[in-house]
N, C-alpha and C positions, 0 to 999 in steps of 0.2 A: 650892543649889539643888534645887529639887522638878520633877523633870520626868514628864510622864506620854506613854507611848507608845499610842497608838489606833492596833491594826492589823488589816487585814483580809484578805480572800483575795489581794492580789496579792504578797504578802509570801513565804507559803507557796507559790505558786506560781512563785515564783524558784526553788524546791526542786523544782518539779516535782508538785507536789500539785493534782489536777484539780479545777477549780471548776465550781459548777452551770452558769456562765456556758459555759465551753470545755471540754468535754467532748471529747477528740481522739480518743480509742479505737472510738469508733462503737458501741460495745457495747450502751449505751444511750442510740444517737441518734435511737432511733424513739419516746422515751418524751419527753413533755411534763417539765421536768426538775420544774414545779412537783408532778410526782407524787410525787418521790423526796426532796421539800422542805417537805411541808405534812402535817397530821394529817388532814384530807382523803382524799391518795394513803395514809398508812397504812391509815385504815379502810377504803378501797376495796380497796390489796393491800398486804398486810403480809409478803406472800415479799418480793415486786419490792423494798421499800423496805429489810427485812433483808440480802437478800442485797448490796444495792448497799451500804448503809453497812459491812458486813460486811467487805467487800471493800477499799474506804475506808480503812476503821480498818488493817488490815492493811499496806497500803500506803503510811498516812503513818508507820508503826512504821518502814519499811525505810527512808525519806527522811529526808536529812538535813538539819538547821540549814543552812542558807546565813550570807553573812558579813554579811547584815542582820541576822537574828536573834542571832548571835555580837556583835556590834558594840553591840547592844542590851543586851545579858548583860553585856559589857566595863565599858560606862557606870558601871557600879552602885560600877567603883572610884575615880569622879569625882562622880557626882551620886547622889541619892536618886530611884529610878527606881521606878514602879508600870506595868504595862503592862495596860493595858485590850483585850481583842480579841476579836473576834465571830467567829474561825476554832475552830474545833472540835478543832485537832490540837493536839498537844503539845511542838511546835518548839519555842516561845518557853522553854519550863521546860529541855528538853534544851540550847537555848546558853547556860544561866546565868541565865537570870532568874530572881528569888527568888520576886515580887509579880508573879503572874496573875491577872487577874479576867477569868474566859471570860463572857460574857454571853450567848452562845450556845449555853453548853451546856460539854458535853466527850465526844467520841465514843470515850473510852476507858473511859464508865462507862458500866452499862446497870442499867436496874431495870425492875418489873412496868410494867405498866400499865395494872394495878386495884388493885394494894397498895401499889405505892411503894416496894418492899423491893428493895435494891441488890441486884444478880444478878452472883456472883462465882464460878461454873461456868466451868469450861475452856470456850473457845470452837473451833468447827470452824477448821482451817490451812487457808485456801484457797491452790491452790498458782495458781491461774488467775480470771480473773471468773466470776461466776454469774449469769444474770437473775435467778431466784427461786431462795429458799432461804426455809424453814417457821424463824419466830424459835421460840428453845425456851420452855419453858409454865413460870410459877412455880408455887410448891407450892399455891399458891391456884387457880391455873387460866386467871390472865392471862398475855398474852402479854408477851416480853421485847424491849424496844426499849433503842436506846441514848440516854441522858441528853443529850439537846440539843434546842433548841426549832427546830418546825417553823414553818411558817408557818400561821399561826390559832390559836399558842398564844403564854402570857406571857411575858417573859423572868423568868428565875428572881429571886427578890428579893434573896437574898444577894448574890452579885456585882454584881448593878444599882447596890442601894445603895452598895458599895463603890465602884464605877467612880463614879458619881456625887460621893462623895467626895472620889475621890483628885482627879476635875478640880477639883471646890471649892478645894481645897489646892495646886493645882500652878503654879508659875512657867510652865513652856511647858508646851503641850499639841505633841507631833509626830504629825503623823496620815500615816500611811504603807499604800499599798496597800489601800486602801477607795475603793469608786466612792461612797459617799457618798448614796446611795438607799434604803439600807435604815433605814426607820425604828422604833422608836424611837432604836434607837442612832446613828445617822447625826445625831439630834439633839443630841451629846454636843460636838462641838465648834464647833456653836450657841451651846452654854452657856458653853462657857468665851471664845468672843467677846465675848457680853453682858457677861461678867466683865471685858472689858479686859484678856485673859490673850492672850501672845504665841502665836499660834497658826502654826505651821508646817505644808506641807503638803510631802510625796514622794509622787508618782504620774507613772507617765510621760502618762495621758492627762490632759486637764482634766477636771474636776470641777464640782459644784455647790456646793463650796467654794472653787473655787481664787479667783473674783473676792473671796472676805472674807477668806482669809490672810494675816495679816500679812507671810509669806515662803512662796512656790510654786513649788518645781521639780520640772520635767519631767526627771525620770530617777528609778531604781531605787531601791529600798531598798541592794538589796546595792552599787550604786554610791557612794549618798548617805551611808549611815549610818556607816559606817569613820570615825572619828575627828572627828565630829561633835562629841562632847559637849565638845572642849576648842572648839567654837566656839560652843556654846549660850549663855556667858555677853553675849557680845557682843551677840547677838541680844535680850536682855532692858534693854541699852545705849540 
């Protein structure tokens, strides 16, 4: 059986990873989240965006995968699993998932805004959040940025095509921790449903997908995912 897990910010939030919509430390509370998640925000104030991402990248490196992440990694002992994620952290990989398609990029990868050359030099280590920090400069003169997808940018072609292929070849799609409102990624469950595939939604809150899903559970990833691999065949019956 081939299973695809489509994950969003909710599963990482269970590990303590702040989201754009739920920044609870207050430091960035006076800024519109769009300012740190859009290409327009970067062009207006790269120091603010760089400071935000560098702090959250280092925060993510200290956060541990939760039982939901680990369950998905463990599923590989029972079924063929691929992960398609909107998250830019590496929690799925650290929890044991071997195939992860990051359709919104990877905050642990950096590149030049001008020449796109990868940047692998050491980065400043932050012990506390910094509101504004000057980004490094590439040898070509361009500013270094995280290799993530901001609002106003296209999705990376390779992981996006891999995600579509995974969906098209899946028997079951498990959608976990995503609000289902950020397109085009939010269209992946709709693609699966249009092909007649079984779609299982796991989210504490109702989403636009809830009424369409084959099964929709009002619970968290940590509560629902452990042990679910053994039950997935029954959903196909």
